[in-house]
C-alpha distance (Angstrom), angle and dihedral (degrees) to the residues before:
residue distance angle dihedral
X1 . . .
X2 3.77 . .
X3 3.78 92.8 .
X4 3.79 90.6 51.7
X5 3.79 92.0 49.8
X6 3.80 91.7 49.7
X7 3.76 92.9 49.9
X8 3.80 93.6 55.1
X9 3.81 96.1 44.8
X10 3.77 113.4 112.5
X11 3.87 107.2 -119.6
X12 3.78 89.6 -150.3
X13 3.81 91.8 68.5
X14 3.78 96.2 42.1
X15 3.80 108.0 131.8
X16 3.83 94.2 11.9
X17 3.83 102.5 89.1
X18 3.79 95.0 48.7
X19 3.82 87.6 55.3
X20 3.79 94.1 48.3
X21 3.83 120.6 103.5
X22 3.79 123.0 -116.3
X23 3.82 129.1 -154.7
X24 3.77 117.1 -154.1
X25 3.84 118.8 -140.7
X26 3.81 91.0 -100.4
X27 3.80 91.9 55.5
X28 3.82 100.2 -102.0
X29 3.80 108.4 142.2
X30 3.82 127.1 -145.3
X31 3.83 115.6 -159.7
X32 3.82 90.3 -146.3
X33 3.82 141.0 1.5
X34 3.82 100.2 -104.8
X35 3.81 113.6 102.5
X36 3.75 129.4 -171.2
X37 3.80 101.4 -132.1
X38 3.78 123.8 -141.0
X39 3.80 116.0 -78.1
X40 3.77 125.8 173.3
X41 3.80 112.3 -104.0
X42 3.81 107.9 -175.9
X43 3.82 93.5 -160.1
X44 3.81 105.2 117.8
X45 3.81 122.9 123.6
X46 3.84 124.5 -109.0
X47 3.80 89.9 -82.5
X48 3.84 91.3 50.6
X49 3.81 94.4 -108.1
X50 3.83 126.0 134.7
X51 3.77 118.3 -105.5
X52 3.80 142.0 172.9
X53 3.82 93.8 -54.4
X54 3.82 92.0 59.3
X55 3.79 91.2 43.2
X56 3.82 90.4 54.6
X57 3.78 92.5 44.6
X58 3.80 95.7 52.3
X59 3.79 92.5 41.5
X60 3.80 87.2 56.5
X61 3.79 93.0 48.9
X62 3.82 91.6 39.2
X63 3.82 88.2 59.8
X64 3.79 90.3 48.8
X65 3.80 99.5 84.7
X66 3.81 103.8 -108.1
X67 3.81 118.5 152.8
X68 3.80 88.3 -139.8
X69 3.76 139.6 -1.4
X70 3.80 129.0 -150.0
X71 3.82 117.7 -157.0
X72 3.76 124.0 -130.1
X73 3.79 121.4 -93.9
X74 3.86 106.0 -48.8
X75 3.77 104.1 -167.8
X76 3.79 127.9 -132.1
X77 3.84 91.8 -157.7
X78 3.81 123.5 37.3
X79 3.79 91.1 -156.1
X80 3.77 91.3 67.2
X81 3.77 108.1 42.3
X82 3.77 129.5 160.8
X83 3.81 90.7 -141.5
X84 3.82 131.9 5.8
X85 3.80 90.5 -116.5
X86 3.83 96.1 57.1
X87 3.77 120.5 127.2
X88 3.79 111.2 -121.4
X89 3.81 134.9 -159.4
X90 3.79 114.0 -164.8
X91 3.84 135.1 174.0
X92 3.80 90.6 -88.2
X93 3.82 89.9 53.8
X94 3.78 93.2 82.4
X95 3.84 87.0 72.8
X96 3.81 96.7 37.1
X97 3.78 103.9 104.2
X98 3.80 93.4 -178.9
X99 3.79 90.9 56.1
X100 3.81 92.8 44.9
X101 3.82 91.0 50.3
X102 3.82 91.8 50.3
X103 3.81 92.3 48.1
X104 3.83 88.9 50.9
X105 3.78 90.4 53.4
X106 3.82 90.1 48.7
X107 3.82 90.9 50.4
X108 3.81 92.0 48.9
X109 3.82 91.2 49.3
X110 3.82 93.5 51.9
X111 3.81 94.3 45.4
X112 3.82 93.4 48.4
X113 3.85 93.5 118.0
X114 3.80 101.3 27.7
X115 3.81 104.7 -83.9
X116 3.80 116.4 146.5
X117 3.84 107.4 -114.4
X118 3.79 119.4 -148.3
X119 3.82 128.2 -177.6
X120 3.78 119.9 -136.5
X121 3.81 109.6 -141.4
X122 3.78 118.9 -159.9
X123 3.78 149.3 156.4
X124 3.81 115.6 -148.2
X125 3.81 94.7 -146.7
X126 3.77 113.2 177.0
X127 3.84 88.9 -3.3
X128 3.81 90.7 65.8
X129 3.80 111.2 142.0
X130 3.77 112.5 -95.7
X131 3.80 88.8 -139.7
X132 3.84 91.1 68.5
X133 3.81 104.6 29.1
X134 3.78 131.0 12.9
X135 3.80 91.1 -172.8
X136 3.83 110.0 59.3
X137 3.79 129.5 169.5
X138 3.77 132.2 -125.2
X139 3.78 141.3 160.7
X140 3.81 88.5 -79.6
X141 3.78 138.3 0.6
X142 3.81 92.0 -86.5
X143 3.82 115.8 131.2
X144 3.80 121.3 -134.7
X145 3.81 111.8 -122.7
X146 3.81 105.8 -158.2
X147 3.76 126.9 172.5
X148 3.80 109.7 -89.5
X149 3.81 98.2 -19.4
X150 3.81 123.9 112.2
X151 3.81 113.9 -131.9
X152 3.79 131.1 -177.7
X153 3.81 126.9 -120.4
X154 3.80 106.3 -93.9
X155 3.77 127.2 -143.6
X156 3.77 123.8 -144.7
X157 3.80 115.4 -95.6
X158 3.77 117.7 -116.1
X159 3.77 120.8 -125.6
X160 3.78 88.3 -106.1
X161 3.79 91.4 54.7
X162 3.84 91.5 50.4
X163 3.77 91.0 51.8
X164 3.79 90.4 46.6
X165 3.81 90.0 52.7
X166 3.83 90.6 50.2
X167 3.79 88.9 53.4
X168 3.78 91.4 47.0
X169 3.81 91.9 56.2
X170 3.82 88.7 52.4
X171 3.81 93.6 47.6
X172 3.83 92.1 48.3
X173 3.82 91.3 49.0
X174 3.79 91.3 54.0
X175 3.83 91.9 47.5
X176 3.82 89.2 52.7
X177 3.80 91.4 50.3
X178 3.81 90.3 49.5
X179 3.83 89.9 49.7
X180 3.81 92.3 57.2
X181 3.80 102.8 -103.6
X182 3.79 118.6 143.5
X183 3.79 98.0 -129.6
X184 3.75 150.1 -36.1
X185 3.77 134.0 -108.5
X186 3.81 119.3 -151.7
X187 3.78 109.0 -140.8
X188 3.79 107.5 -130.4
X189 3.81 97.1 154.6
X190 3.82 141.2 77.2
X191 3.81 96.9 43.2
X192 3.81 99.0 -67.3
X193 3.79 120.2 137.8
X194 3.83 102.2 -73.3
X195 3.81 89.5 40.6
X196 3.80 93.1 49.8
X197 3.82 91.2 53.7
X198 3.83 88.3 58.7
X199 3.85 92.9 53.8
X200 3.81 121.5 80.3
X201 3.80 87.9 -154.8
X202 3.81 89.2 68.5
X203 3.79 101.7 21.2
X204 3.81 112.1 68.6
X205 3.77 96.6 152.9
X206 3.76 121.7 141.3
X207 3.81 97.5 -158.1
X208 3.81 130.4 81.4
X209 3.81 91.1 -66.7
X210 3.84 97.0 57.5
X211 3.76 143.2 50.5
X212 3.83 112.4 35.3
X213 3.79 121.1 50.6
X214 3.80 93.1 -110.2
X215 3.81 89.4 55.1
X216 3.82 92.9 46.3
X217 3.81 89.7 50.5
X218 3.80 93.1 47.3
X219 3.85 95.4 91.3
X220 3.80 92.1 51.5
X221 3.79 94.4 46.1
X222 3.78 92.3 47.7
X223 3.81 90.5 50.3
X224 3.83 90.9 50.5
X225 3.80 92.0 47.6
X226 3.82 94.5 51.0
X227 3.82 93.5 42.0
X228 3.82 90.0 53.5
X229 3.79 91.2 48.2
X230 3.83 91.1 48.8
X231 3.85 92.9 55.7
X232 3.79 98.5 39.0
X233 3.78 122.5 110.1
X234 3.76 135.1 59.3
X235 3.78 122.4 -16.1
X236 3.78 139.8 69.5
X237 3.85 118.0 -28.4
X238 3.78 112.6 -80.7
X239 3.82 125.5 -166.5
X240 3.79 129.1 -142.7
X241 3.79 112.2 -163.3
X242 3.82 137.9 165.7
X243 3.79 133.8 -138.6
X244 3.80 107.0 -142.9
X245 3.79 134.2 -177.6
X246 3.81 113.2 -122.9
X247 3.82 83.0 -151.9
X248 3.79 136.6 -19.0
X249 3.82 90.0 -132.0
X250 3.79 89.1 -140.6
X251 3.78 132.5 109.4
X252 3.78 106.0 -97.9
X253 3.79 93.1 14.9
X254 3.78 130.0 117.2
X255 3.82 108.3 -58.7
X256 3.81 125.4 -139.2
X257 3.83 95.1 -112.6
X258 3.81 89.2 50.0
X259 3.79 91.0 51.9
X260 3.79 89.5 53.0
X261 3.81 90.4 54.3
X262 3.82 91.9 47.4
X263 3.79 88.6 52.0
X264 3.82 90.1 53.7
X265 3.82 89.8 51.8
X266 3.82 90.2 49.0
X267 3.80 90.2 52.7
X268 3.81 89.3 50.9
X269 3.79 87.5 52.1
X270 3.81 89.7 58.5
X271 3.79 99.7 -108.3
X272 3.79 116.0 176.8
X273 3.82 98.6 -143.6
X274 3.78 140.8 -10.4
X275 3.79 122.5 -143.8
X276 3.82 113.2 -152.3
X277 3.81 118.8 -144.5
X278 3.81 135.3 138.3
X279 3.79 146.7 -147.9
X280 3.80 135.4 38.3
X281 3.78 140.5 -133.3
X282 3.80 86.8 -73.4
X283 3.78 92.3 55.2
X284 3.84 108.6 15.9
X285 3.79 96.3 -158.6
X286 3.81 89.1 146.1
X287 3.80 88.3 72.4
X288 3.82 101.4 52.5
X289 3.78 107.3 -4.5
X290 3.80 132.4 -93.9
X291 3.81 94.3 -78.0
X292 3.80 91.4 64.1
X293 3.83 90.7 58.3
X294 3.80 99.3 29.8
X295 3.76 99.2 141.5
X296 3.82 100.1 8.8
X297 3.84 89.8 -125.9
X298 3.78 94.8 92.5
X299 3.77 138.2 25.3
X300 3.76 115.3 -148.8
X301 3.78 121.6 -127.1
X302 3.80 113.7 -73.7
X303 3.76 93.5 -151.3
X304 3.83 106.3 66.8
X305 3.77 127.1 77.6
X306 3.80 92.9 -142.0
X307 3.77 89.6 62.6
X308 3.77 98.6 41.2
X309 3.76 105.8 59.4
X310 3.75 126.0 -165.2
X311 3.82 120.1 -119.1
X312 3.78 93.1 10.4
X313 3.81 95.1 177.6
X314 3.81 95.5 44.6
X315 3.78 98.6 99.4
X316 3.84 89.9 49.9
X317 3.80 89.9 48.4
X318 3.83 88.7 51.9
X319 3.82 89.4 64.2
X320 3.79 92.2 48.2
X321 3.80 92.9 47.1
X322 3.79 90.2 50.2
X323 3.81 90.9 54.6
X324 3.80 92.3 54.9
X325 3.81 128.8 75.0
X326 3.80 104.5 -164.8
X327 3.78 113.3 -0.3
X328 3.82 117.1 109.8
X329 3.80 114.3 -126.4
X330 3.76 125.1 -146.0
X331 3.85 117.6 -161.8
X332 3.77 120.2 -157.7
X333 3.80 128.4 -176.9
X334 3.77 132.3 82.3
X335 3.79 102.7 -5.8
X336 3.80 110.2 149.7
X337 3.86 111.2 140.4
X338 3.81 126.7 67.2
X339 3.78 89.3 -136.5
X340 3.82 93.4 61.4
X341 3.80 93.0 41.9
X342 3.79 91.4 52.1
X343 3.83 91.4 45.2
X344 3.83 91.8 52.6
X345 3.81 90.9 50.8
X346 3.78 95.2 42.1
X347 3.78 91.5 48.8
X348 3.79 90.7 56.4
X349 3.79 92.9 -122.3
X350 3.81 94.1 115.4
X351 3.80 136.4 24.1
X352 3.81 96.3 -169.2
X353 3.80 132.7 28.2
X354 3.80 116.3 -137.8
X355 3.80 117.5 -146.6
X356 3.78 128.9 -172.5
X357 3.79 127.2 149.0
X358 3.84 97.0 34.4
X359 3.81 89.1 62.4
X360 3.80 91.1 56.5
X361 3.78 92.5 66.3
X362 3.81 98.9 26.3
X363 3.86 107.3 28.4
X364 3.83 92.2 179.8
X365 3.82 94.7 49.6
X366 3.81 92.1 118.2
X367 3.81 92.7 54.1
X368 3.76 91.2 47.0
X369 3.80 92.6 50.2
X370 3.79 94.0 45.8
X371 3.80 89.8 51.1
X372 3.79 91.0 50.0
X373 3.78 94.6 -115.0
X374 3.81 93.0 123.5
X375 3.80 133.3 22.7
X376 3.80 97.1 -167.6
X377 3.77 131.8 39.1
X378 3.83 120.8 -137.5
X379 3.78 119.4 -82.4
X380 3.77 103.0 -143.8
X381 3.82 93.0 172.3
X382 3.80 89.3 60.2
X383 3.80 129.4 39.2
X384 3.83 98.7 -26.8
X385 3.80 91.8 76.5
X386 3.78 119.1 38.9
X387 3.77 140.0 -178.3
X388 3.84 115.5 -115.4
X389 3.80 111.3 -76.6
X390 3.79 91.7 -110.2
X391 3.83 89.6 59.8
X392 3.78 97.4 40.7
X393 3.82 90.9 106.4
X394 3.81 87.9 69.0
X395 3.81 90.8 77.0
X396 3.79 88.2 75.9
X397 3.86 94.7 59.8
X398 3.81 130.1 61.2
X399 3.80 96.8 -119.1
X400 3.78 90.6 51.6
X401 3.79 92.8 53.0
X402 3.79 90.2 47.9
X403 3.82 89.3 52.0
X404 3.78 91.6 50.1
X405 3.79 91.9 45.5
X406 3.79 91.1 52.0
X407 3.81 92.8 44.3
X408 3.79 90.5 49.5
X409 3.79 90.7 51.2
X410 3.84 89.4 49.4
X411 3.81 88.8 50.9
X412 3.83 89.3 52.2
X413 3.81 91.5 53.1
X414 3.79 92.7 43.6
X415 3.82 91.5 49.7
X416 3.78 89.2 55.8
X417 3.83 89.5 49.9
X418 3.83 90.7 49.5
X419 3.78 92.3 50.9
X420 3.81 89.5 49.5
X421 3.77 87.8 55.0
X422 3.80 91.2 52.9
X423 3.78 94.2 -105.5
X424 3.81 122.5 132.6
X425 3.81 116.4 -111.8
X426 3.81 116.2 -105.4
X427 3.76 139.2 -172.1
X428 3.81 91.5 -160.0
X429 3.78 92.6 101.7
X430 3.79 141.4 121.0
X431 3.78 96.9 -107.1
X432 3.83 93.4 -154.5
X433 3.78 90.0 46.8
X434 3.80 87.9 59.7
X435 3.80 87.8 71.8
X436 3.82 92.4 59.7
X437 3.82 93.8 44.7
X438 3.79 92.4 50.4
X439 3.81 93.4 47.6
X440 3.80 92.5 46.9
X441 3.80 92.2 50.0
X442 3.83 94.4 51.1
X443 3.79 94.2 43.0
X444 3.79 88.1 53.8
X445 3.79 91.3 50.1
X446 3.80 92.4 49.2
X447 3.79 94.2 50.5
X448 3.82 95.1 55.6
X449 3.82 98.6 45.8
X450 3.81 110.1 129.3
X451 3.82 134.4 -153.5
X452 3.80 92.6 18.1
X453 3.80 121.4 124.5
X454 3.81 99.7 -169.3
X455 3.80 122.3 116.5
X456 3.79 115.9 -127.6
X457 3.76 137.0 154.5
X458 3.84 89.0 -91.3
X459 3.79 105.0 12.8
X460 3.82 113.1 75.1
X461 3.81 89.4 -24.6
X462 3.78 115.8 -155.3
X463 3.77 112.1 -100.1
X464 3.76 111.3 -116.4
X465 3.77 109.6 -110.9
X466 3.76 113.6 -121.2
X467 3.84 110.5 -125.1
X468 3.80 113.3 -106.2
X469 3.81 91.5 -120.6
X470 3.79 90.4 58.2
X471 3.82 90.9 50.8
X472 3.82 89.9 48.8
X473 3.83 93.2 50.8
X474 3.79 90.8 47.2
X475 3.78 90.6 52.3
X476 3.79 91.3 49.5
X477 3.80 90.9 49.4
X478 3.81 92.0 50.3
X479 3.79 90.5 47.8
X480 3.79 93.0 51.6
X481 3.79 91.3 47.6
X482 3.80 91.1 50.8
X483 3.85 91.1 48.2
X484 3.79 91.1 53.3
X485 3.82 91.3 48.5
X486 3.81 90.5 54.7
X487 3.80 93.9 53.0
C-alpha cells in the first residue's frame, strides 16, 4: 500500500502539503499538517496536577515546529489512571484554582510558537495501572491480559458509574477550554475504557451499553455529545476529536468494518477530527503495526526495514476516510519519511500525520523536516536503539524482540521524563537499564500520590496480615515477660 501511494505522488508537490495549513470544522487552525500524537508523560505532582516538568516538556515540543500537539492521557478519574504520574481533571477541578492555573501555564508553554494544543482525555478502565489500583472497572468483569504487565481483576461498571464518567468527560472538556487549550480528544483506542466498551471481547453486557454495535458505541457517543455541549457558546474555536482504533487486531475485538461505522456515527455527532490507530496492551499493534503481532505467537525482527513498515494503519484509515464526507482524519503509526507523509496527504487518505517516538529523540524533527534539513525522522524502534552486542542474538527469537520492544518503550517514556527535567534526549543509553529507570520513576510517583483512597501495589498498599500463630506467640512472650517482671 505504501509503495503504491509513493509511486503515484507528484514529486512537484513533495514538501508542500505538509507545510500547508488546515482548518478544523470548528474553526481551530493548524499551521501545518504534522501533529505530535499523544504519549504518556508521567510527570504530574502528587495531586495529579501539571508542574514545571510538563511546562518545560511542552515548551520544548512547542518550539519543535508541529502544527498541533496532543497531550498524553489526562485522566477524568484519579482512581483509574494509566500511570501514577498522569495529570487528572475531576468534577472538583472546576473549583480548583491551583489546577486551573497550572493547566493555563501548560497551555501557554505548548502554544509558545503557534501550534494548536489539544488535550487527550481518557479513563484507563481495566488497563488501570496496578501500582495505583488493584481493583479497576470495565464494561464487564473481563480481565485484560497484556504482555508482561500486571493488571487487576475488573468489575463491571454500574449504569450510574457510566453516566458519571460521561459527565466527567464533559467537565474535563470545559476545564480545558477555560484553561486556554484549543480542544480535547476523547481516547477511544488502545483498550482503555471507551475502547473496551466497543469490543465484544471485553464488553459482555446485556443492557443498553452492550450487545449490538450501536449499544457498544453508546457510551462514546454520549461522552462526545456532552463534551460538545459543555464547550459550546461564545469564545475562541474549540475542537472535540476522538482517537479510534481501526481494529483491535484481536479475536473478539472491534473489527475494521465496525470501526468504519463508528466513525460515521462520530461524524454525524459533529466531531472535529478522528485519529486512526489500532491495537491495545493485549496486542500492541500501535507500537510496530499489526503485521509485527499478526498471530501473537511471534514478533518479527525489529531491525529490518522490510519488517517494520511505515504508515502501518494507512490503508485502514483510507477506508474510514472514504466513509466520511467532511471530518478530517489523522493517521498515526510508523510515519518516518517525508515522501510517505506527502504521499498519504496527496492521496487524500489522511489530513494530518501523527508522530510520536521520533519526537522523543529529536523534539524539533518537524521543524527540521519542514525546513528541508531532513527527509527522514529517526527510527528508534529499529536500528537507532540497540541491545548490547552480547545480547544482539536475541533479535532472532520472540522473547528477545519482546524485550527490545519493552526496553524501547521504556526509553521513550524516560526520554520524555528527561526533557521535562530540562535534559537533552539521548540514545547513548543502556537499553536494558531503561527498564529499571522507568520502573523506579513510576514506583516513586505512585508512593507519593495524595488524597487518593485506592489500594494499589504502591499506592496505599494493603498491610500484610500477621498470621494468627505469630500473634499468639507474641502474646505468650509478652505475658511471660510481664510475669517475670512481677516476681
